[in-house]
C-alpha positions in Angstrom: 0.0 0.0 0.0 1.4 3.4 -1.0 1.6 6.3 1.4 -1.2 8.1 -0.6 -3.4 5.0 -0.4 -2.8 4.7 3.4 -3.8 8.3 3.9 -7.0 7.8 1.9 -7.8 4.6 3.8 -7.4 6.4 7.2 -9.0 9.8 6.3 -11.2 9.1 3.3 -11.0 9.5 -0.5 -11.1 13.3 -0.4 -8.2 13.6 2.0 -5.3 15.8 0.6 -2.2 13.7 -0.2 0.2 16.5 -1.1 2.9 18.0 1.1 1.6 20.5 3.6 3.1 23.7 4.9 5.1 24.4 8.0 4.0 27.3 10.2 6.8 29.5 8.8 5.9 28.5 5.2 2.3 29.5 5.9 3.5 33.0 6.9 5.8 33.2 3.9 2.9 32.2 1.5 0.6 34.8 3.2 3.3 37.4 2.6 3.3 36.6 -1.1 -0.5 36.7 -1.3 -0.6 32.9 -1.9 -2.5 32.1 1.2 -6.1 33.4 1.6 -7.1 32.3 5.1 -5.5 31.1 8.3 -6.7 29.7 11.6 -4.3 30.4 14.5 -4.9 28.2 17.6 -3.4 29.4 20.9 -0.4 31.0 19.3 0.9 34.5 18.8 3.1 34.4 15.7 3.6 38.2 15.7 5.6 37.9 18.9 6.8 34.2 18.9 7.8 33.7 15.2 10.9 35.1 13.5 10.3 38.1 11.3 8.8 40.7 13.5 7.0 43.3 11.4 7.3 41.0 8.4 4.8 38.6 10.1 2.4 41.5 10.7 2.5 42.5 7.1 2.0 38.9 6.0 -1.1 38.4 8.2 -2.6 41.7 7.0 -2.5 40.3 3.4 -4.9 37.4 4.3 -8.5 37.7 3.2 -9.6 36.1 6.5 -7.8 35.5 9.7 -9.3 33.5 12.6 -7.6 33.4 16.0 -8.7 30.9 18.6 -7.2 32.0 21.9 -7.8 32.9 25.5 -5.7 36.1 25.4 -6.0 39.3 23.5 -2.7 38.9 21.7 -1.1 41.1 19.0 -2.2 38.4 16.5 -5.8 38.4 17.8 -6.0 42.1 17.3 -5.5 41.6 13.6 -8.1 38.9 13.3 -11.3 39.1 11.4 -12.8 36.7 13.9 -11.7 35.7 17.4 -13.0 32.5 18.9 -12.8 32.1 22.7 -10.6 29.5 24.3 -11.1 28.6 28.0 -7.4 28.0 28.7 -5.3 25.3 30.2 -7.1 25.1 33.5 -10.3 24.0 31.7 -8.6 21.5 29.4 -9.1 17.8 29.6 -8.0 14.9 27.5 -4.4 13.8 26.9 -1.0 15.5 26.4 2.0 14.0 24.8 5.3 15.4 26.0 8.5 15.7 24.0 9.6 12.2 25.2 6.5 10.5 23.7 4.8 10.0 27.1 1.0 10.4 26.9 -0.6 11.7 30.1 -4.2 12.4 31.1 -5.3 16.0 31.6 -8.1 16.6 34.1 -9.8 20.0 34.1 -9.3 21.9 37.4 -11.9 24.6 36.6 -15.5 24.5 35.5 -17.2 26.8 32.9 -20.3 27.0 30.9 -18.4 28.0 27.8 -17.7 25.4 25.1 -14.4 23.6 25.3 -11.9 24.0 22.4 -12.7 20.5 20.9 -16.3 21.3 20.6 -15.6 24.6 18.9 -13.3 22.8 16.5 -16.0 20.2 15.9 -18.5 22.9 14.9 -16.0 24.4 12.5 -15.4 21.0 10.9 -19.2 20.5 10.5 -19.5 24.0 8.9 -16.8 23.0 6.4 -18.7 19.9 5.4 -16.9 17.4 7.6 -19.2 14.8 9.2 -17.0 14.4 12.4 -19.1 14.4 15.5 -17.5 14.1 18.9 -19.8 13.6 21.8 -17.1 13.7 24.5 -13.4 14.3 24.8 -12.7 10.6 24.9 -13.9 10.4 21.3 -11.0 12.6 20.3 -8.5 10.3 22.1 -10.1 7.2 20.4 -9.7 8.8 16.9 -6.1 9.7 17.6 -5.5 6.0 18.6 -7.1 4.9 15.4 -5.5 7.3 12.9 -2.2 8.4 14.2 0.8 6.0 14.0 2.3 5.1 17.4 -1.0 5.7 19.3 -2.8 2.4 18.6 -2.4 1.2 22.2 -3.4 4.5 23.8 -6.7 4.6 25.6 -8.2 6.1 28.7 -7.5 2.9 30.6 -3.9 2.5 29.4 -3.0 6.1 30.1 -4.6 5.9 33.6 -3.2 8.3 36.3 0.5 7.8 35.6 0.5 7.9 31.8 2.2 5.6 29.2 4.6 5.8 26.4 3.4 5.8 22.8 5.0 3.4 20.4 8.2 4.7 18.8 7.9 5.3 15.1 10.9 5.1 12.8 10.9 7.8 10.3 11.1 6.7 6.7 11.8 10.3 5.5 15.3 11.4 4.6 16.8 14.0 6.8 16.6 17.5 5.4 20.1 19.1 5.1 20.4 22.4 6.8 20.9 25.3 4.4 24.4 26.7 4.6 24.6 30.0 6.4 25.5 32.8 4.1 28.5 35.0 5.1 27.8 37.9 7.4 29.1 41.4 6.9 32.4 42.3 8.3 32.1 42.5 12.0 28.7 40.9 12.3 28.0 38.1 14.7 25.7 35.0 14.5 22.7 35.5 16.6 21.3 32.8 18.9 18.1 33.5 20.8 17.9 31.7 24.2 14.6 30.9 25.9 14.0 32.3 29.4 11.3 30.7 31.6 10.1 33.8 33.3 9.6 36.0 30.2 7.5 39.2 30.6 4.7 38.3 28.2 0.9 37.9 28.0 1.1 35.1 30.6 3.4 36.7 33.1 2.5 40.4 33.5 4.1 43.0 35.7 1.6 42.3 38.4 2.5 38.6 38.6 4.0 37.2 41.8 6.9 36.0 39.6 7.7 39.4 38.3 10.9 39.5 40.5 12.3 36.9 38.0 12.1 39.3 35.0 15.4 40.1 33.4 16.6 43.1 31.3 17.5 42.7 27.7 21.1 41.3 27.7 23.6 40.4 24.9 26.2 37.8 25.8 29.5 38.3 24.0 32.7 36.3 23.9 35.6 38.3 25.2 37.5 38.2 21.9 34.5 39.7 20.0 33.9 42.3 22.8 37.6 43.4 22.6 37.4 43.7 18.8 34.3 45.8 19.0 35.5 47.9 21.8 32.7 46.8 24.1 33.1 46.2 27.9 30.9 44.4 30.3 27.9 46.5 31.3 28.0 48.7 28.2 24.7 49.5 26.4 24.8 48.1 22.9 22.6 48.2 19.8 22.0 45.1 17.8 20.8 45.6 14.2 19.5 43.2 11.6 16.5 43.0 9.2 15.9 46.8 9.6 15.3 46.2 13.3 17.3 47.7 16.2 17.4 46.2 19.7 19.1 47.8 22.7 20.7 45.5 25.3 23.2 45.4 28.1 26.5 43.7 27.1 27.6 40.8 29.3 31.1 39.8 28.4 32.0 36.2 29.2 32.6 32.9 27.4 29.0 31.8 27.5 29.0 31.7 23.7 31.7 30.9 21.2 33.6 33.5 19.4 31.8 34.8 16.4 28.4 34.6 18.0 26.1 36.5 20.4 23.4 35.0 22.7 20.3 37.1 23.5 17.7 35.6 25.8 14.1 36.4 24.9 13.0 38.1 28.1 9.8 39.9 27.1 7.4 40.6 24.2 8.4 44.2 24.1 12.0 43.3 23.6 11.2 42.2 20.0 14.3 40.0 19.6 12.6 37.7 17.1 12.5 40.6 14.7 16.2 40.3 14.2 15.6 37.0 12.4 14.3 36.8 8.8 10.8 35.4 8.4 12.3 32.2 6.9 13.9 31.5 10.3 17.3 31.0 8.9 20.7 32.1 10.3 20.7 35.7 11.5 23.7 37.9 11.4 23.6 41.0 13.6 25.8 44.1 13.8 26.6 45.3 17.3 27.9 48.7 18.3 28.3 50.5 21.6 25.7 53.2 22.2 
C-alpha cells in the first residue's frame, strides 16, 4: 500500500495527499499573497515567530484570519474573527510530552463555555466534515485509530500515571540544513535563548513571579567584545532586518567567538524581529551606544 493509499484509507477519499506547509511556510505564503485564510490556535506568531514586522504585514494580506485564543494577543488584534478558548485550567483529554509519554489531563476549573474541541468540531461541520465528537474521549479514540504510534493509547492504558506511545521510525530522509551565508564584516551569528520567566501575556508586571524578570542582555565572547570595543555592562545596539534592539552587554565565554546570545525576556524586547521570516541564520551588527 502506497503512502497516498494509506492516507485515503485512514482519512477518506477526499483527504489531501500532497505535502503540507510548516508554520513558517504559511507565513511566507501569506506574505506573497498565496494564502487566503488562516486559523491560528493558541499561538501569537507576531511575537513568537521570527520576522517581527514581516509577520504583521503577511497576516494583513490574508483575506480572512481567525484566532482561537484565551488572550488578546497582537495576532488576535488583527483577526477578522476571534474564537474564545477557555485556557489550560479547563482542558481535559491527553497531552504527549517531547519524550513521547502520553498523560491524562483533568480539568481543574468549570465553565459553561464550550471547550476547544467542541468549537473545532463545529468548524469541521460548517466546512462539510461529518466528524461528530460527543465527548473528549472520542477525540482520544480517533487519535489512537488514525495516528501512528498511538494504537495502544486509551483512557485505561493512560490511567493516572501515563504511558509511552510506540516509537515510530521515520522513513523520511533527513533534510540538510541550508548553509549559512556569510555575514558582513564584524557581524555576529545570533542565537536566541529561551527564558522561563519572560514578561509576556502570561506573566504580566503584576505577577508574583515578576521579580524573576530580566533586562535585555547580549552575551558576547571576550574576543569579540575586545574587537568591537565593548566592555561588560555597556549598552549596545544590535541591528538586523531593519530592526534595532538595545541591550546590556555581558562579556564572558557563554557563547563561542563569532556569536552572540540574546535571551528572549519579554514581548516588548522584540528579539525575534532580528531574524528573517524564513527562520534562517541571522547575522547582527553590534555597536556600543
